[in-house]
VEXROLUM-980679 format. One record per residue (C-alpha): residue in three letters; z negated, y, x negated. Coordinates in steps of 0.001 Angstrom, whole numbers, padded with zeros to 6 digits, always signed. Example, Ala and Ser with C-alpha at 12.3 -4.5 7.8 and 13.67 -1.06 7.14 Angstrom:
// residues 2
ALA-007800-004500-012300;SER-007140-001060-013670;
This chain:
// residues 118
MET-002311+003619+004941;ILE-001346+002892+001351;GLY-004011+000899-000486;TYR-005767+001547-003777;GLU-003917-001246-005596;VAL-000496+000115-004596;TYR-001380+003583-005893;LYS-002774+002090-009100;VAL+000348+000031-009826;PHE+002593+002997-008974;HIS+000575+005304-011237;VAL+000608+002875-014186;VAL+004333+002130-013820;MET+005121+005856-013775;VAL+003026+006364-016935;LEU+005080+003607-018589;PHE+008274+005351-017432;LEU+006993+008604-018924;ILE+006319+006992-022305;SER+009745+005316-022215;THR+011407+008621-021344;LEU+009543+010273-024193;GLY+010875+007610-026559;PHE+014450+008326-025446;ILE+013892+012067-025851;VAL+012438+011640-029349;GLU+015470+009566-030339;GLY+017782+012253-028967;LYS+019375+009923-026395;VAL+018474+012075-023376;GLU+019453+015742-023464;GLY+020046+018745-021245;LYS+019311+019066-017573;PHE+018906+015303-017103;LYS+015987+015318-019566;LYS+014182+018089-017704;THR+014811+016455-014342;LEU+013608+013061-015539;ILE+010391+014442-017053;GLY+009723+016537-013950;LEU+010233+013670-011520;VAL+008183+011171-013474;SER+005364+013704-013988;PHE+005394+014484-010267;PHE+005212+010782-009372;ILE+002299+010316-011807;PHE+000563+013222-010067;VAL+001185+011735-006607;GLY-000116+008325-007696;GLY-003158+009887-009343;MET-004034+011992-006319;GLY-003657+008915-004121;LEU-006064+007062-006390;ILE-008552+009920-006238;ALA-008379+009892-002438;ARG-008847+006101-002300;LEU-011877+006363-004592;GLY-013543+008442-001873;PHE-013515+011918-003391;LYS-013421+014643-000777;HIS-011632+017984-000949;GLY-013799+020555-002735;GLU-016136+017938-004188;PRO-016642+018324-007973;PHE-014963+015675-010097;PRO-016975+013512-012497;LEU-016542+013974-016258;TRP-014083+011102-016703;LEU-011733+012462-014056;THR-011911+016019-015378;LEU-011130+014674-018857;LYS-008198+012654-017545;ILE-006693+015572-015618;THR-007119+017893-018623;LEU-005419+015392-020913;TRP-002504+015032-018502;VAL-002055+018808-018454;PHE-001855+018747-022271;VAL+000565+015796-022173;ASN+002865+017704-019831;ILE+002713+020801-022045;ALA+003554+018618-025054;LEU+006478+017100-023126;ILE+007856+020565-022474;LEU+007473+021416-026156;VAL+009053+018184-027376;GLY+012103+018919-025266;ARG+012583+022249-027027;MET+012099+020930-030558;PRO+014901+019929-032877;VAL+015454+016158-032889;ASN+014094+015747-036447;LEU+010733+017329-035487;ARG+010248+015369-032258;LYS+009014+012265-034056;TRP+005873+014142-035152;ILE+004680+014960-031641;TYR+005245+011410-030325;PRO+002000+010002-031869;LEU+000079+013008-030529;ILE+001267+012338-026987;LEU+000545+008616-027328;GLY-002962+009486-028502;LEU-003575+011773-025525;VAL-002286+009126-023128;SER-004515+006523-024807;VAL-007608+008699-024358;ALA-006651+009288-020699;VAL-006347+005537-020158;TRP-009685+004967-021913;SER-011263+007600-019655;ALA-009943+005886-016520;VAL-011064+002431-017615;TYR-014548+003214-019007;LYS-015360+006267-016828;PRO-017670+008146-019245;GLY-020294+010263-017555;MET-020799+007970-014576;
């Protein structure tokens, strides 16, 4: 069985990859099908790591999530929507959505660390 620490490191590293990929996309250095594939794979790996963490924290299937986890999942949905949008924007407009995505990621990290509502 994969341990909590392994899932946590994997999840954090994939988040860093996502932010790095976003930086390359904003700069216009990654385009086309490769961009979509890269975002999709990294987002999927973040999802896998996050679900592994949820399982290791002891949450059972069908059990309601606490506020901090609901907030984190909601923010990640918005981040993924923003990533889809940033890929469709002209290069000169992409720089404006970058701080928005960084802000959403920062709030998601804050939610995971401080666990509001627990």
